[in-house]
Phi, psi and omega in degrees: 000325181291326180294319179296320179295319179295319179295319178297316179296319179297317178297318179296316181296317179296319179297315179297320180296319179293320179295315179294320179297319180289330180289326184253011179293133183291146177287145177292143181283138178294146179291137181255148177290144175299148181299140177096350177263132180248137177243147178283177178296143181292133179258123178257126181295140179288137176291152180297138182272339181236183179296146181255354178233164178295321178298320178296321178295321178295318178296318179299319178294322179295315181293321181282351178089009180290328177233156180273170178297324179294316178296321179298313180299319179296317180295319180292324177296320178294321177297318180296319179295319179295316178296323180294326178287319183285318183224078181293143178257120181251136178292146180295146181267154176086007180274337183258000000 
């Protein structure tokens, strides 16, 4: 029984030590540019302001009221048919 108690205390002490070590571990220092090199202002690419896919454009038109739900369903059905012709999905053989 004493051995089990010592092992439990040892596990608790090691766990607390690891938690404290991770809490006070120093952050890595950021890499600095060599002296004398100048960099311009960082350019961040602008996020797209509108839909980037045809499906996204259809949803935007549906939400704004430019097309009706019926027109949206018809357009999506045409897209699905076109995709099925261009890239047909075939079920794997030999599974049944």
